[in-house]
N, C-alpha and C positions, 0 to 999 in steps of 0.2 A: 908474863902470864898470858896464856892464850884467851882471846875474846870468844865469849860463848856464840855459837853460830845459831841463827834462827833456823827453823826447819827448811825455809825457801833456800837460805844461803847454804846450808849444808847439801841439798840436792843439786844446785847449781854447781857447786865445786865438785861433787861427785860426777857430774856430766862434763866437767871442763877437760881440756886438752892439757893440762898442767901434770908434770910428772908427779905431784904430790896430791892428786885429785883423791887418792884413797885415803887421805888423811881425815876426810869428813866421814868415814865408815863409822867410827865410834858414835858420833854424833847422831847419825841415822839410826844406829842400833838401839840408842837410848830414847828415841821418841816415845811419848806417851800414848795411851789410847786416844785422848783428846786431841793431841797433835796429829795423829794420823787420820782422825775424823775431819779435822781442818784442812789437812794438806792434800787429801785426795782430790777434792774438787778444785784445788788450786793446781794441782798437776794438769788437770783436764784443761783449765781456763789458760794455763801457760803454754799449752801445746806440747808439755814434756812428758806426758804419762807413758808412752810407748818408747820414748828414748831412755827413760828411766828403767823401764822393764827390760829393755835390750841390754843396757849397761850392766844391770844386776846379773843377767843371765851369762854375759861374756867374761864377767869377773868372778863367776861362781859365788855371788853374793846374795842369792835369793833367801837364804836363812836369816838375812838382816831384818826382814820385814814380816809382820804377822801374816798368817796363813790366809786369813780373810782379805787382806789388802792384795796379796799376791794373786788370789784367785780372781778378784775383781780385775785387776790388770790384764790377767790373761783372758778372761771372759770377753773384756771390751776389746783387747787386741784381736782376738778371733772374729769378733763382730766387725771391727774395722777392716780386717782383711777381706771379709765377704762385701764390705761396702765398697772397697777399692774395685773389686771384680764388677760389681753393679755399675759403678760410676765409669768403669773402664768401657762397658757396653755403651752407655749413653755418650760417652766422650767420641767413640768410634763413629757412633750415628751422627752426631753433630758434625764432625769433621766431613764425612761423606756428604751430607747435606749441603754444607758450605762449599764442597768441591763441585758437586752437581749444579749449584746455583751460580757458580763463577765468583764467589766471594773471595776477596783477597784478605788473608788474615794470617796471624801467627798466634801460636799459643804462648801464653805467659803464665808464669808461676805454676802452681799445681804440678802435674805430671812432667812437666817440662824441667822441673828442678832435679830430677833424678837422673844421673848420680852425681852431678856436681855439687849439688847442695845437701843432698840427703842419699844415703846409701841405697835405700830401698822405700818404695812408695807406702808401705803399710806401716812405717813409722810416723806418718804424718796423718792427722786428721784433716780431711778435705771437706770443706763445706760447700765450695763452689768450684766452677770451672771459669777460667778467665781467658779472653781472646783480645788481641789488639787487631783493630778493624781499619782498614783503608777507609777514608772518609766517603768516597764514592760508592763503597760497597755496604755501607751501613743500612740502607733501606732493605736491600736484599737479605741481609744478615737478621735484621729484625723479622722479616717475613718468615724466615725459617723457623723461628720460634713460635710465631703465631699460629703457622700451619701445623707445628707439631704438637699444639695444645698447651704451651707454657703460658702462666699468667704474668702479665707485665707488672712491675713494681715501680713506684716512684723513686727517682734518684735525686739526690742533692747536689748532684754535679751534672752540669751540661755536657759533659765528655764521656758519660757512660750510660748504658742502657742495661737494666736488671730484669731478668726473667726467671720465675721459680717453678718448680714442679707443680702441676695442677692440684689445687686444693690444699696446698702445703699449709701446715701449722707449725710454729716454732717448737723445737724440741730441745730439751735441756737434760744434762746428766747423761745417765748410761744409754738412754734411747737415742741420743744424737749420734751414736756409733753404728746403730743398726743400717743394714743394707738400703733400706726403704725410707730411711730418715730423709726428709726434704733437702734438696740442694738447690742453689742458685747458679745461674749462668751470668757472667758480667761481660758486656761488650764495651771496650774502650776505644775511643778514638784518640786518646792521649792518656798519658799515665798520671800526669800532674795537672791539678786544677788549682791555680794560685788564689782564684777568687773564692774557693770554698774556705780557705783558712786566712784570707786577706794578706797573703804572702807575696813576695816579689816573685814575678812571673819568671818561668824557665822556659826557654825555646825548646821546642819539640825535639826530644833526643831520638826517639824511636821511631822506625818506619817498617812496614811489613816488607818493603823492598829489599831489606838487609837480612831477611830470615835465612836461616840454614835448615836443612833437613835433620830433623831429630828422631831417634827411635826409642821407644819404650813399650814393653809388654807385646812385642810383636807388631807394633803399629809404627808407622811412620808419618811426620806431620811437620809443618813449618814451625820453627821455634827460634828464639833469640840466640845470637851469638853469645859466648861465654862473658865477654865484657859488657854487652848489653844486659844479660840477665843478672850480672852483679849489680849495675847501676839501677836497674829496675827495682831490685830487691832493697836498695838503699832508700830509693824514693818510696817505695811502698811502706817501709819501716818509719820514715818520716812522717808520712801521711798519717799513720796511726799514732806516732809520737804527739803530734799536733791535735790529735782528738783526745789527748790526755790518758791514753792506754795503749800498750803494745804488747803483743804475744811474744813471750820470751824465746819461743821456738824459733821465730824469725832470726833472733840474734845468734841462736845456737846454729842454725843452718849456715849463716853468713861467716861464723867462725870456722865451720867445718870447711867451707870453701876456701878461706884464707889459709887454713892449715895445710891445704893441699896445693894452693896455687900462690902463695905469697911471693915466692921466688921466681916466678914465670915472667921474666922481663918483657917478653913479646905481648903477653897478656896486658900488662900495666901500661905499655906503650900505646897498645890500642885503646884502653880506657882513658888515657891522658887525651889522645887525639879526640875521642869522642866528646869528652867534657870541655875541651878548648879552653877559652878564658872565662868560663862562666864560674865566677867565685862562690856563688850560692851552692851549686852542685858540688863543688869541691869541698866546702865545708860540711855539707850534708854527708858526704863520704866520710870525712873525718870523724864526725859526731857518731855515725852508726858503728864505724869500725872500732872506735873507742869503747862504746858501750858493750860491743860483742867481745872485745879483748878483756874488758875489765870483768866481764862475768866468766868468760870461758877459756881465757889465756891463749888465745890463738895468736899466731905471729902477725906483725903489721908491715905491709909492704913499704919499701922506702919511699915510694912516690907519695904514699898517704902521710908518712911521717914529714915530708917537705911541705905538704899542704897544711899539715896540722900546726907547724911552726909559724904560719902565717895567717892563722885564723883570728877571728873576732876575739879580743881580750875577754869580753863578757861570756862568750860561749865557752872559752876555755875555762872560766871560773864555774859555770854551770856543770861542765862535765866532771871537773875535780872534785866539787863539793856536794853535787846533787844527783849526778847520772845513775850511778850504781844503785843507790838505795831508791831512787825514784822507780827505777825499773823493777825492783823487788817488793815494792810497796803494794798493799791491798788496793787494788784498783776496781774490781767489779762492785757494783752498787748493792748487789744482793748479799755481801758480807759486811757487817758492821765494823768500821774502823774509826776510832776517835781522832778527828782532824786529820783526815787522809791527805797524802801528798799530792794527789793527781794534778792540781792546778799549779805546782811548782814549776811544771814545764813552760808556763806562760814566761817565765824570766828568759828561757831560751827563745821562745818564739818571738819575743819582742825585737830580737836582733835582725829579724828577716821579714818584719812587717813592710808592706808596700807603701805605706804612709803612717804618720803618726795617729794615735788614736782620736785625736779631735778632728784631724783632716780626713777621716774616712768617709767615702760618699754614703748618703743615705741609703741608696739602693742596695747596699751591701750590708745593711744593719742586720738582716735575716740570715746572713750566711752562717751556717752551723760550724762552730769550732768544737763542738762535742756532742755526744748523743743527746744530752739533755736540751741543748739548744735546737736540736732537730725536733724534739718533741714539742717545745714551745712554738716552733715554726708551724707545725702540724695543727696545734690548738688555735694558733691565729687564723688559719685558713678554715679550720672546721671546729669551732667551739663546743659543738654537740658532742665531740668525742669524750667529753669529761663525764657525760651520762652513760657512757657504755663501760659497763663493768669489766668486760672481757679485755678491752683495750687497756683500761687502767691497770688490770692485773697483769698483762702481758708485758708493759712497759714498767712494771714496779714504781708507779708514779710517786707514792709517797715516800718509799725508800730512797729513790732516786733524788727527791727533792731535799731530804735530809742530808743525803751524802754530799750533794753539791754545796749546800749551805755550810756544812762543816769544812768542806774543802776550800771554800772561798774564805772562811775565818783563818784556816791554816795559812793561806796565801797571804792574806793581810798582815797576819803576826810575823811572817818571815821577811817582808820588804825591808825593814831596818838592817837585818842581818845581810841580806843580799846587797844593798848599797853599800855597807861597810866593806864587805868582800869585794866588791868591784872597785871600790876607791883603794884598798889596799893593793890590789893587783896591778894598779897604775903605777905604783912605787917601783924604783930600780929592783929588778930581780923579784918582782911580787907576784909573778903569775904566768908570763908568756914563755914558752919554752917548747922543748921537744916533747914528743908523743910518748908517754910512758907505756909500756905495753901490758904490764901486769899489776899496776898499783890499784888499790881498792880506795874507793872514795868514801 
């Protein structure tokens, strides 16, 4: 007897690269009005709205969904296309300013992901522009944005600088797709900040000196090689993973890349050389590839299968028993969920801590492991923020507090089962093995 799919599971399966992806069509066709009301903002949060629209059109399945839902998707897609055009002009201007100032940089994520990770840019909602900056060029790069009138924002990482469009106010819902909705620019001197999550350090993998020339929308700019872009996408996904929420479209785009490049032996030889003997990066690659594969059924490169056979036993338990359900669970705090699963990722995070809990240095106690802890850190620095009604509303303080209290309760209740599963996996034949490519957890 088939297990009933949730709306999220049905849509993810519809978007997968599996030959039986259209088996989810009957489930989508039966969504109730209430389910559609719930799933539309989920599609936006997950970054899947325009991928879903595109798949509906390419499979002649637009009749599956209510006319009002289709109209909203098409309206937001048209707005996002205009937004991409607007951001393209900003992108061109920033690159020119960098060139004129002699800034050594390369574009990461965003427009540089087309076409290797995404067939065309309007399928992605892009809230920011990201650059990797050579250390010595950072002051010049920061000056470019100061002179351009961007506002500087505080960052919780010492390895990035954040600038936003002047007078920008947070946008949510349909308004976030509009051309002039605010965007940010992030300047990174390194991609991974181990102190941010108190994780094991990773030697700097990427350098602007290794950039290649990339082309998009008639523009040429320095960007990452394919192997570096893949590894950066892995680290980017893990960074969000350890803040207890991940945008599912990141995994879809990685799966798209794997579906096209999994058998490219030269690519994976270069990736192996880049990673070297760094066991943490190897395991991060396995974790992200497995999550992408379990959701979207892309192929797994043989190199990643080899790495997966030697990973932490506890990490294997988390992938097998928690990974897929965790990715699909209700993460955003502005949607109520009884005992949300967000904190269950702490079981995985514990495998990569740089020190045991009791041995953590005091100075790192304020390092944010989640959005909520970032808010607490802000309150410690400026308690009067509690009196600011606009600030409380923007950060959904009451709902966020309830959300994390319930998530903490869910985590505590799960500890006995986690311990039982890890003990069981230590028994002969109890958990270590090769990397399954399509198994659901």
